[in-house]
N, C-alpha and C positions, 0 to 999 in steps of 0.2 A: 505494500499499500504506500509505503514511502520509498519511492525511487530516488536512489543517491544522484546528484547533480554529475554530470560527466567530467571526467578529470581534464583539467584546462588544457593540457598537452594533447589530449585525444579529440577535442573539438576542432572542426574544420574552419578555416576562415569563410565568413560570409562574404560572397562575392557576386552573387547571381540574385536578380529581383524577383519577388512573388508578386504576381498581379492580381490585384483587388478588382479591377474594372471599375474602380471608382475614380473618377478624372482628378479631384483635388488631392486625393492620396498618392495615386501613380505619378501624377506630374510634380508635386511640389514635397511630398513626404515619402517617397519611394521607400517600400519595405524589403528587406533581404529575406531569402529562406533561411530560417532560424533565428530571426529577430525578435525581440520581446518589446512590446511597445504597450502605452496605456493611452485608454481614451478617458480623459479627465473632464467631468461635467457635473452641473448641479441636475436635480429632478426636472424630467419633462422637457429636454431639449435635444431628445432624439438619439440617446445611447443604443437602445434595443433596436431601432429602426436600422441604424448604421450597421450593427452588428449582424442584422438579419440580410441586408444587402451584400456584405462580406461573405456570409457562409453560403449564399447561393450563388455568387458570381465568382469567388476567388479560384484561382487555378492551383487547387490543393487535391491531393487523392482522398483525403478524408477529413472531415470535421471533427471536433471534440468539444462539445458545449456544456460548460459548466453553470448552472444557475444555482447559486448560493445565497440563501437568506432574501430571496425575492418573495414578492407577495403571490399568494397561491393563484389568485385570479390571472396573474399575469404569464404564468407557465405555459397554459393552453394557448393563450394569445399569441405568445412568441411563437410557439411551435407551428400554429395554424396560419397566423397572419403574416408573422415576419419571416420566419424560417421557409413556411410553405413545403409543398411535397417535393418541390425542385431541390430545396437545399436538405431536406430529410432524408433523400436517397443516400446521401454520403456521410452523415451526420450520426454520432453518438451523443445522446443528451444525457447529462447527470443533473438531477435536481434534488436540492435539499432547501426546502422553503423556511422562511422566517418562523414559523411555527415549531420548527424541527427541533431537537436538543443541541445545544451549541456544539456537542462534540460530534455529532452527525453533520453539520454545516462544516465544521473544519475538514473533517475526513472526506465530505465529497468534494472539496477541492483536490485533495492529494489523489483521490481515486481517479479524477479526470485525467490529472497528469500522469498517473500510472498507465490508464488506458491509451493515452497519446504516446507515452515511450514504448507500449507495446507495438503499436501500429509502425512507429518509427524504426523500431528494431527490425521491421520486416523490409525496410528500404523505402516505405512511403513518405511523402512529404504531407505532413499533418499540419492542420490550421486548427489550433486550439484557441477557444474563447471562454473568458470566465467573466462573470456579472454576479457580483462584484467583489473585487478585493476589499473595499470597506465593510461589507457584511462578513466577510472572513475573518478581518481583524477584530471586528464587534464580538464574533464568537469566540475567539481567542482570549478576548478581554474577559468575556463572562467565565470561561474556564479559570482563567489565571486568578480573578478574584476570588472564585469559588475555593481554590487552593490555598489562598492567602498571601498572594503577590501584591506588593504595594502598588496602588495606582500612580501612573506618572502623568505625561501630558494628556490632556482631556480624557483623564482616566484610564488610558491604555496602560496595561501592564506590561513590563520589560520583555516577557516572552513574546508578545505580538511582534516585536521589533526583531526579534531573532527567527520567528517563523515565516516573515516574508522573504528575506532572501532564500531559505530553504525552499520555499514553493515557487519563486521566480526564476530560481537558476537552474531549474530541471529543463527546460526547452533549450534548444540550440540546434546548430547543424552539425551532424556527427558522420562517422565514415560510411554509414549506410543511413539515408534518411534524414528527415529534419522535422523539428517542431518550431513553427511559428506562432508565437503567442499573443494574444491580445487581451489585456485585462481591463476591464472598467473600474475607474475610480469615482465612487459618488461623492463629491465635495460638499460638505456641509455648508449652507449660507453661500454658495459660489465662493468659497474661501480657498483658493489654491495653494496656500501655505499652510494648510491645516497639517497635524502630524503624519496621517497615513498617507495624504497625496505627497506630502515633502520626502517621507522614506521611499515611496514606490517610485517616485521621479528619480530618485539618486541611484536606484537599482535597475531600472530598466533602459534600454536602448533609444528612448525617445517617448515623445508624448503628443497625442492629438487632442487639442483643447476645444471642446465646445462651448460656443459662447451663447448666452441667454439673449443678449443684445441682437445678436445675428439672427437667431432664430425667430425673435419677434419680428424681424424683417420678412418673415417667411422665406428666408433664404435656408434649403436644406441641401445636403449636410451641413449644419451650422457650425463648420470648422473655422476656428480663427487661426488663418494662415501665419500671421506674425508672431503668435505665441506658441506654436506647434513646431517641433523638429523631430526630424528622424535622423539619429546619430550616425547611422550607416548610409545615408543617401550617397554622400560623395565618394564611398568606395565602391558604389555598384551602378552608377549611371555615367554616361559619356560627358565629354565637356561641352558639346552643343546643348545637351538637356541640362546640365549646371547651370550654364549661361542663362538660358530661357527662364529657368526657375528663379534664379537670382534677380533677373530682370523684373518679373511679376512682382517678387516680394519688394523690389526698391519701389516700383510704382504705387503699389499699396500702402507702403509707409509714409511716401511723401503726400499722398492724397489725405491719409488719416491725419497727417499732422496740421494740414491745411483746410480740413473739412468744415471746421467751425466758421472760418473766414468765408468761404465759399459760400455756406448755407445763409449767412446772413448778409451777403452781397459785398462784403467789405474787401474782395479780392478782384481786381481788374486783370483781365486776359492780358498777357503781355509784361506783366510785372516780373515773373520768374518763369524762366524756359522750362525748369525740372515739373514745375507744377503744371504748366500748360501741357507738357508731353503725358503727365498722368491723366489729367483731365480728359484727354482725348481718347485713352484707353481703358477707363477705370470702368464704363459700363458693359465693355466688351469682358473684360476680367471677371465681372461680376456674373455674367451669364456664363462664362465657361465653369465657375466653380459650382453652380446650381445644378443639381442632377435629382431626376425623378426616381422614384423608388424601384421602378421596373426597368430603367435605362441601364446600359453597359457598354462599356467602350474598350475596345482592344488597345493596347500598349502603343501602338504605333499610331492610331487613331487619335488618343489623347494627346501626343507630343504634336501632330499636326494641327490640333485645334489649340493648343497652348501657343505655338508660333503663331497662328492666326490671330489669336485674341490680343497679342503684343504688336500688330502691325500698325 
């Protein structure tokens, strides 16, 4: 039940991408086979929908999905509405809802990891998704308090912070097969610096931040590109792709800094050539980043659309 993380010298270097068919991720937060990344978000901004899209479309041999500490109502909804029959055909789903004993919730996360490791040992590329790390940490907090551990930050016990790396170091790229892991982190009160979010960010190979402000504009997936990063992207994409992605980030950053001035009419075109250039492309960039639930894009198509958005 507790698969040991692979010896660091036995791990393979991550040098090839895994395609999710989601434009914003493949173009700007490219994931590698064997990478571990977190989706950080408050409640109700589209975490489950994004996980469902990845499970249905990603080019992986098997999905292993762990629903840990979620509401009972959401389990069947996720399986039937988000995962659908298309995703379920190649998925194993492990469920331990919030009403279960904390020990079961904790073990559910390790069981999913053990199943993913079994498939990767067969030489398969596994996509493991866990929703959510926060509920896993809450389960371990309950166990820790029950056995007399002292509470620390936000009531979390010391064992919580030792269990997180034990869980998150299991995925990776191996001599046979790989486990690419996506963990969701529910951030209380949209505080991205709370203890669990902070610890997870330090362990994982990148983070995708979902923004309530972007979701309120009906822009889905509500990924905040400027606050998100894939630490392995530079190792797995070519120089042209890197240039286009950096260019898009630059335009978004310049526009964001000048947005208030533009909205109140205090900016006059011609005052700053960088802002003018960003103004010309910002609508095309936003169109590029929006994607419907049933839409999917091949990698080459995504790069073509990225290039056109910056013309």
